[in-house]
KOLDRENGU-896843 format. One record per residue: z, x, y of N, C-alpha, C, CB in turn. Coordinates in steps of 0.1 Angstrom, whole numbers, padded with zeros to 4 digits, always signed. Each point is the difference from the previous one (the first is absolute). Glycine has a CB too. Layout:
ZXYZXYZXYZXY/...
This chain:
+0785+1027+0865+0001+0015+0013+0003-0016+0017-0031+0032-0014/+0041-0025+0019+0005-0002+0012-0006+0009+0010+0020-0009-0011/-0025+0005+0019-0003+0010+0014+0007-0002+0011-0021+0002-0005/+0025+0009+0013+0011-0002+0006-0002+0014+0010+0016-0016-0021/-0025+0005+0037-0006+0015+0010-0009+0005-0012+0023+0011+0019/-0027+0003-0019-0005+0007-0010+0001+0009-0012-0005-0005+0016/+0019-0002-0019+0004+0002-0012-0005-0010-0008+0018+0012+0007/-0015-0010-0021-0006-0011-0012+0015+0003-0010-0033+0003+0000/+0035-0014-0002+0013+0005-0010-0004-0005-0013+0021-0001+0018/-0016+0005-0030+0000-0006-0009+0002-0011-0003+0001+0014-0003/+0012-0019+0009+0009-0012-0004+0003+0002+0013+0010-0002-0025/-0003-0013+0036+0002-0002+0010+0015+0005+0000-0019-0017+0002/+0022+0027+0008+0010+0004+0002+0013-0006+0003-0015+0012+0002/+0022-0014-0004+0016-0008+0003+0008+0002+0010+0001+0000-0021/+0001-0008+0031+0008+0006+0013+0012+0006-0006-0007-0017+0018/+0013+0028-0007+0009+0007-0001+0011-0009+0007-0015+0023-0002/+0027-0021-0010+0016-0005+0002-0003-0001+0011+0017+0008-0014/-0003-0016+0023+0006+0006+0014+0010-0010+0000-0021+0012+0014/+0032-0007-0005+0013-0007+0001+0005-0003+0013+0005+0010-0018/-0002-0019+0020-0002-0007+0018+0014+0013+0008-0005-0038-0006/+0000+0043+0017+0005+0001+0011+0011-0011+0010-0022+0015-0004/+0036-0011+0007+0005-0004+0012-0008-0008+0009+0011+0018-0003/-0020-0005+0010-0006-0003+0008-0011-0009+0000+0009+0018+0003/-0015-0025-0010-0011-0009-0008-0010+0007-0008+0003-0015+0017/-0004+0029-0013-0012+0006-0009+0008+0002-0014-0015+0013+0021/+0002-0001-0028+0004-0004-0016+0000+0019-0003-0016-0032-0010/+0020+0033+0000+0004+0013-0003-0011+0000-0012+0028+0002+0008/-0033+0009-0013-0010+0000-0012+0005+0010-0007-0021-0007+0011/+0022+0009-0024+0006+0000-0009-0007+0007-0009+0010-0018+0006/-0007+0035-0007-0011+0007-0006+0003+0004-0014-0006+0007+0021/+0025-0007-0023+0004+0005-0014+0014-0002+0001-0018+0017-0006/+0023-0023-0006+0021-0005+0002+0003+0014-0009+0006-0036-0002/+0003+0042+0010+0006+0012-0013+0018-0004+0003-0024+0027+0003/+0033-0026-0015+0012-0008-0004+0008+0012-0001-0009-0021-0013/+0019+0026+0020+0012+0006-0001+0008-0007-0011-0001+0007+0023/+0005+0005-0036+0011-0009-0011+0009+0005+0003-0011-0006-0019/+0025+0002+0015+0013+0001+0002+0003+0007+0014+0003+0002-0026/-0002-0011+0039+0001+0010+0009+0013-0007+0009-0028+0011-0001/+0035-0020-0011+0020-0002+0007+0012+0000-0009-0009-0017+0016/+0013+0029-0014+0011+0004-0015+0003-0013-0003+0015+0022+0005/-0008-0034-0005+0001-0009-0010-0011-0009-0007+0018+0002+0012/-0027+0002-0008-0009-0004-0005-0011+0009-0013+0006-0013+0023/-0003+0029-0020-0002+0005-0010+0012+0004-0010-0018+0006+0015/+0031-0012-0012+0010+0000-0010-0010-0011-0005+0027+0008+0008/-0028-0025-0004-0002-0008-0011-0010+0003-0008+0008-0015+0011/-0015+0019-0009-0015+0006-0010+0000+0009-0003-0013-0008+0005/+0030+0013-0008+0003+0014-0008-0005+0014+0003+0001-0017-0017/-0003+0019+0032-0005+0012+0003+0013+0012+0011-0029-0017-0003/+0027+0025+0005+0007+0007+0005+0001-0003+0014-0005+0014-0016/+0013-0015+0023-0006-0002+0020+0001+0007+0006+0002-0015+0004/-0001+0032-0007-0002+0010+0005-0013+0001+0011+0012+0007-0021/-0007+0003+0028-0016+0003+0008-0010+0003-0008+0011+0010+0018/-0019-0012-0029-0007+0004-0003-0014-0002+0006+0016+0002-0015/-0025+0008+0013-0014-0007+0008-0003-0011-0007-0012+0019+0007/+0005-0030+0010-0007-0014-0005-0011+0003-0008+0006-0012+0020/-0005-0001-0031-0013+0000-0004-0005-0011-0001+0003+0017-0008/-0020-0021+0004-0004-0013+0008-0006-0003-0012-0004+0003+0026/-0003-0017-0026-0011-0009-0006-0007-0004+0009+0011-0007-0017/-0022-0001+0011-0007-0005+0012-0005-0019-0004-0011+0032+0006/+0007-0035+0004-0006-0016-0003-0010+0000+0004+0016-0013+0002/-0028+0006-0004-0014-0003+0005+0003-0010+0014-0012+0001-0028/+0004+0004+0037-0004-0005+0012+0006-0015+0000-0022+0015+0001/+0016-0020-0011-0006-0016+0002+0012-0002-0010-0030-0004+0004/+0042+0008-0005+0013-0005-0008+0006-0007+0013+0005+0021-0020/-0006-0018+0032+0006-0008+0015-0002-0018-0001-0008+0024+0016/+0017-0029-0015-0002-0013+0003+0010-0002+0014-0005-0008-0028/-0001-0005+0034+0013-0004+0017+0012-0007-0005-0019-0006+0019/+0023+0011-0009+0014-0008-0004-0004-0016+0006+0022+0025+0004/-0013-0033-0012-0001-0014-0004-0009-0004-0005+0012-0005+0012/-0017+0015-0020-0010-0005-0011+0011-0005-0014-0023+0022+0008/+0012-0034-0012+0006-0004-0017-0010+0006-0012+0010-0026+0010/-0001+0031-0020-0010+0009-0010+0001-0005-0010+0001+0020+0008/-0011-0017-0019+0001-0003-0011+0010+0009-0009-0022-0010+0006/+0029+0009-0015+0005+0008-0009-0002+0012-0004+0001-0016-0002/-0003+0025+0005-0009+0012-0011-0004-0002-0017+0013+0018+0017/-0022-0017-0013+0000+0004-0020+0006+0018-0003-0030-0018-0005/+0031+0010-0011+0007+0007-0005+0010+0010+0003-0016-0007-0009/+0024-0004+0013+0015+0004-0004+0009-0008+0002-0005+0020+0004/+0016-0018-0011+0008-0013-0001+0015+0009+0007-0013-0018-0026/+0014+0030+0033+0011+0003+0009-0006+0006+0015+0015+0005-0023/-0018-0014+0027-0002+0007+0018+0011+0001+0005-0019-0010+0007/+0015+0021+0003+0015+0006+0008-0008+0001+0013+0016+0017-0019/-0006-0025+0028+0001+0010+0014+0002+0007+0004+0001-0007+0003/-0003+0014+0004-0001+0012+0011+0001+0003+0016-0012+0000-0017/+0021-0004+0025-0001-0001+0013+0003+0012+0007+0005-0023-0003/-0022+0025+0008+0000+0015+0010+0000+0000+0012-0012+0009-0012/+0010+0004+0019-0006+0000+0011-0012+0007-0002+0020-0002+0010/-0033-0005-0004-0011+0004+0004-0001+0012+0013-0006-0024-0012/-0002+0035+0007-0003+0006+0009-0015-0001+0007+0019+0011-0011/-0028-0013+0016-0010-0002+0001-0009+0012+0014+0009-0027-0014/-0021+0035+0005+0001+0016+0006-0013-0004+0010+0010+0021-0025/-0007-0021+0039-0013+0002+0008-0009+0012+0003+0012-0015+0010/-0006+0027-0015-0010+0011+0004+0002+0009-0018+0004+0001+0036/-0010+0006-0038-0001+0008-0018+0006+0013+0004-0027-0010-0012/+0028+0020+0002-0001+0008+0002+0004+0010-0018+0002-0011+0033/+0002+0022-0029+0007+0009-0017+0011+0008+0005-0022+0004-0014/+0026+0000+0004+0012+0009+0000+0011-0002+0013-0017+0016-0012/+0018-0025+0020+0009-0008+0012+0012+0003-0001-0012-0018+0002/+0016+0023+0011+0015+0000-0003+0006-0012+0003+0001+0021+0004/+0016-0023-0012-0003-0021+0010+0001+0002+0012+0012-0018-0015/-0008+0030+0025-0007-0004+0015-0012-0010+0002+0007+0022+0003/-0021-0009-0011-0010-0005+0002-0001-0010-0009-0007+0019+0011/+0014-0025-0018-0004-0013-0010+0003-0014+0009+0008+0013-0025/+0002-0009+0033+0005-0008+0007-0006-0005+0014+0017+0011-0013/-0026+0001+0017-0012-0008+0010-0013-0005-0004+0008+0015+0015/-0006-0015-0030-0015-0008-0007+0006-0015-0006-0014+0028-0011/+0026-0029+0012+0007-0015+0000-0005-0009+0010+0021+0010-0008/-0031-0021+0005-0002-0010+0005+0013-0009+0007-0020+0002-0017/+0025-0008+0003+0005-0009-0001+0011-0002-0011-0021-0006+0012/+0026-0005-0015+0012-0003-0010-0002-0019-0004+0019+0023+0013/-0019-0021-0024+0003-0015-0003+0009-0003-0014-0024-0004+0011/+0027-0009-0016+0010-0002-0007-0012-0001-0014+0023-0012+0019/-0022+0017-0032-0010-0001-0009+0015-0004-0014-0027+0023+0015/+0014-0027-0025+0008-0003-0015-0011+0008-0010+0012-0030+0004/-0004+0039-0009-0004+0008-0017+0001-0010-0009+0011+0023+0002/-0021-0029-0002+0003-0011-0016-0002+0010-0013-0012-0027+0011/+0020+0023-0019-0001+0012-0009-0001-0010-0019+0019+0024+0022/-0023-0021-0029-0004-0007-0007+0010+0011-0013-0028-0014+0015/+0042+0011-0013+0009+0011-0008-0003-0003-0013+0019+0001+0015/-0022-0007-0022-0003+0000-0017-0009+0008+0001+0005-0022-0010/-0017+0022+0016-0011+0011-0007+0004+0011+0014-0026-0017-0016/+0034+0025+0023+0001+0010+0005+0013+0001-0010-0013-0001+0026/+0019-0003-0035+0011+0004-0006-0007+0010-0014+0018-0024+0011/-0033+0012-0015-0002+0007-0010-0009+0012+0000+0006-0020-0009/-0013+0021+0022-0006+0015+0006+0006+0010+0000-0008-0008+0013/+0022+0005-0008+0010+0010-0003+0007+0005-0011+0001-0007+0017/-0003+0000-0026+0007-0002-0014-0014+0007-0009+0020-0025+0006/-0031+0029-0006-0014+0005-0004-0003+0009+0011-0008-0020-0012/+0012+0025+0023-0002+0011+0012-0013-0003+0001+0016+0019-0002/-0018-0032+0005-0012-0003+0002-0001-0003+0019-0004-0010-0031/-0007+0007+0034+0002-0004+0019+0002-0010+0003-0012+0011+0007/+0016-0010+0004+0010-0012+0006-0009-0017+0005+0016+0025+0011/-0028-0016-0009-0011-0011+0005+0004-0015-0003-0018+0017-0004/+0016-0019-0010+0000-0013-0003+0011-0005+0004-0013+0001-0015/+0025+0007+0017+0010-0014+0001+0005+0001+0015+0011+0000-0027/-0019+0007+0038+0001+0000+0014-0013-0003+0008+0019+0016-0005/-0031-0015-0001-0013+0000+0008-0009-0011-0005+0001+0026+0004/+0006-0039-0005-0010-0011-0005-0001-0008+0015+0008-0005-0030/-0018-0003+0026-0003-0009+0015+0011-0010+0007-0023+0000-0008/+0026+0000+0020+0006-0007+0011+0015+0012-0005-0013-0034+0004/+0013+0043-0007+0018+0002-0003+0002+0006+0014+0005+0007-0031/-0011-0003+0045+0005+0004+0007+0001-0014+0017-0009+0030-0017/+0018-0041+0012+0001-0003+0013+0005+0005+0012-0003-0012-0012/-0003+0008+0023+0005+0008+0015+0000-0007+0007-0007+0019+0000/+0017-0018+0012+0004-0009+0013-0013+0010+0012+0035-0009-0007/-0032+0002+0017-0001+0003+0012-0001+0016+0005+0011-0021-0001/-0017+0027+0004+0000+0013+0002+0003+0002+0018-0019+0003-0024/+0030+0006+0024+0011+0001+0014-0009+0013+0000+0030-0011-0001/-0036+0011+0014-0005+0015+0005+0014+0013+0009-0029-0019+0005/+0029+0026-0011+0008+0014+0001+0003-0003+0014-0010+0019-0018/-0002-0020+0025-0001+0003+0017+0011-0014+0000-0031+0011+0010/+0027-0023-0011+0016-0009+0004+0014+0003-0009-0016-0022+0006/+0019+0026-0015+0010+0002-0004+0007+0008-0004-0005-0011+0001/-0002+0021+0002-0001+0019-0008+0006+0006-0011+0000+0005+0020/+0004-0003-0029+0002+0006-0008+0017-0003-0011-0019+0016+0018/+0018-0024-0024+0010-0008-0003+0007+0008-0011-0012-0022+0007/+0026+0028-0002+0005+0010-0010+0014-0003-0006-0013+0017+0015/+0018-0035-0008+0011-0005-0007-0006-0016+0001+0021+0020+0008/-0014-0028-0015-0004-0010-0001+0002-0009-0012-0011+0012+0015/+0018-0026-0016-0002-0005-0012-0012-0005-0006+0020-0005+0005/-0020+0005-0017-0010-0004-0010+0005-0008-0011-0010+0020+0006/+0003-0031-0006+0006-0010-0012-0011-0011-0006+0023+0001+0013/-0022-0008-0025-0007-0004-0004+0008-0013-0005-0015+0021-0001/+0009-0032+0004+0010-0012-0008-0013-0005-0009+0022-0010+0021/-0018+0002-0028-0010-0007-0010+0008-0012-0002-0011+0021-0014/+0005-0034+0021+0006-0014-0005+0012+0000+0009-0008-0002-0026/+0008+0009+0040+0011+0001+0009+0012+0006-0007-0010-0018+0014/+0009+0025-0025+0009+0012-0003+0000+0012+0000+0003-0011-0009/+0002+0017+0014+0000+0015+0005+0002+0010-0014+0013-0008+0026/-0025+0013-0031-0004+0007-0010+0001+0010+0007-0013-0012-0014/+0009+0023+0024-0001+0014+0004+0006+0002+0013-0021+0003-0014/+0025+0008+0011+0007+0003+0023+0001+0009-0001+0014-0014+0011/-0013+0021-0005-0001+0013+0005-0002+0007+0017-0008-0003-0026/+0008+0014+0023-0003+0008+0014-0012+0011+0002+0024-0004+0000/-0035+0003+0011-0009+0012+0001+0010+0014+0001-0021-0015+0014/+0032+0011-0010+0009+0016+0001+0003+0010-0017+0016-0015+0024/-0015+0004-0032+0002+0003-0011-0014+0003-0012+0022-0013+0008/-0032+0015+0001-0010+0008-0009+0004+0016-0001-0019-0018+0008/+0016+0019-0021+0000+0015-0004-0007+0007+0008+0001-0005-0021/-0015+0001+0025-0013+0012+0008-0003-0016+0010-0015+0024-0026/+0018-0013+0042-0009-0016+0006-0009+0000+0001+0009-0006+0012/-0015-0004-0005-0018-0003+0002-0012+0010+0006+0009-0020+0004/+0000+0030-0002-0009+0014+0003+0000+0009-0004+0001-0003+0012/+0011+0001-0017-0001+0010-0015-0006+0002-0010+0012-0001+0003/-0014-0016-0007-0010-0007-0009-0018+0005+0002+0020-0023+0002/-0021+0018+0010-0011+0003+0003-0007+0012+0003+0008-0017+0004/+0004+0029-0002-0002+0013+0005-0005+0009-0015+0020-0003+0024/-0007-0004-0036-0002+0004-0012-0014-0008-0013+0028+0006+0008/-0033-0015-0002-0014-0006-0006-0009+0007+0005+0006-0022+0000/-0006+0027+0011-0013+0008+0009+0001+0018-0008+0004-0018+0033/+0005+0017-0040-0001+0015-0006-0008+0001-0011+0021+0005+0008/-0027-0017-0012-0002-0004-0013-0015-0008-0003+0028+0000-0002/-0030-0007+0012-0007-0011+0005-0009+0002+0014+0018-0012-0012/-0031+0009+0016-0001+0003+0015+0000-0013+0002-0013+0020+0003/+0021-0025+0008+0008-0015+0007-0017-0004+0007+0035+0010+0010/-0037-0023-0009-0010+0000+0011+0006-0018+0008-0026+0019-0016/+0018-0024+0027+0010-0012+0008-0007-0005-0013+0004-0003+0032/+0006-0006-0032+0001-0018-0004+0013+0006-0012-0033-0018+0004/+0037+0027-0008+0005+0000-0012+0010-0007+0003-0009+0018-0009/+0019-0023-0002+0015-0004-0002+0009+0010-0008-0008-0024+0001/+0019+0023+0004+0007+0008-0009+0014-0007-0001-0014+0022+0005/+0014-0027-0016+0014-0012-0009+0010+0009+0003-0010-0013-0025/+0025+0019+0031+0010+0009-0001+0007-0004-0006-0002+0008+0016/+0003-0017-0026+0015+0000-0014+0003-0016+0004+0016+0030+0000/-0010-0032-0011+0012-0012+0004+0013+0004-0008-0017-0022+0004/+0027+0014+0007+0015+0001-0003-0001-0006-0013+0011-0001+0022/+0009+0000-0026+0002-0002-0012-0003-0021+0000+0019+0028-0003/-0019-0032-0010-0001-0012-0003-0012-0002-0005+0014-0005+0014/-0021+0005-0019-0017-0003-0007+0001-0007-0007-0008+0016-0001/+0008-0031-0003+0001-0007-0009-0015-0008-0001+0026+0001+0003/-0025-0013-0017-0007-0006+0000-0005-0012+0006+0007+0013-0012/-0021-0016+0012-0003-0011+0010-0010-0011-0014-0002+0019+0030/+0003-0028-0021-0002-0012-0011-0012-0008+0007+0028-0003-0010/-0033-0008+0002-0013-0007+0007+0011-0013+0010-0024+0005-0026/+0016-0007+0040+0009-0009+0004+0010+0011+0009-0004-0019-0022/+0007+0025+0023+0007+0014+0008-0005+0001+0013+0003+0013-0019/+0005-0019+0026-0004+0006+0014+0005+0015+0007-0001-0025+0004/-0003+0040+0003+0005+0011+0001-0001-0005+0015-0005+0018-0022/+0014-0013+0030+0001+0006+0011+0008+0013+0006-0007-0021-0001/-0001+0028+0005+0008+0014+0003+0000+0004+0016-0008+0009-0026/+0015+0000+0028-0003+0003+0016+0005+0016+0001+0007-0029+0011/-0007+0030+0001+0001+0017+0002+0009-0002+0014-0028+0013-0013/+0038-0013+0020+0003+0004+0007-0007+0006+0015+0012-0002-0022/-0019-0002+0030-0005+0006+0012-0019+0000-0003+0027+0017+0006/-0027-0019-0017-0012+0001-0007-0009-0014+0000+0014+0019-0016/-0009-0030+0007-0004-0013-0002+0003-0007-0013-0016+0005+0015/+0009-0011-0019+0000-0005-0014-0010-0007-0004+0018+0000+0002/-0017-0003-0019-0005-0007-0006+0002-0010-0011-0007+0014+0011/-0002-0017-0013+0002-0019-0011-0011+0003-0005+0011-0024+0012/-0007+0019-0030-0013-0005-0007+0004-0009-0011-0013+0022+0005/+0010-0028-0012+0003-0012-0008-0009+0004-0016+0002-0019+0025/+0002+0019-0037-0007-0001-0010-0005-0018-0002+0013+0026-0009/-0021-0026+0005-0002-0018-0006+0006+0000-0015-0027-0007+0012/+0025-0006-0015+0007-0001-0010-0009-0001-0016+0018-0011+0019/
């Protein structure tokens, strides 16, 4: 048993995951939500219909975040790891049943993130009509860069977003190509779950997702927001 003040813990509590902010502070991560197929070209490459159907969501654990600059072990239980570069929204306040205008007011800032995906495990889940979590929600599956506060950069509605693998461009798009804007994604999510300060929402990936191998270096950027880089060890 562990004691903290007057609280008696059955096991020692873990530290809350956190992300660096540009001013030197840290953003505590509560949950990670991800939007599926929010760029029309990516929807097509994944066999979807790029019409403006309501956005859908899946989740990753908060401790899936890893900082830019990390060297990561290649994930277990996959032979087909894929990269997905995304704009992440960091909420500074929560709420439910928000309008897009109200959702915009809840956004603390933005960062560049990767939704790493065990595509083979996701494909198996889809084929058997099972949940995607085993393909999406694994350890260290959400590398993320420093958060840029909206008070400093505003709320980006356009700007190039891209990913390089070993210096070769793999993904390239523009935030203006999103089917649903970040504020609309937050508002839609707030209609089905209560949102809280510390929630992250990854807003979808442009076309060009592909395989990652041991030894690969991934470098992502989003115009006006920031960048990230990670490497997978051999």
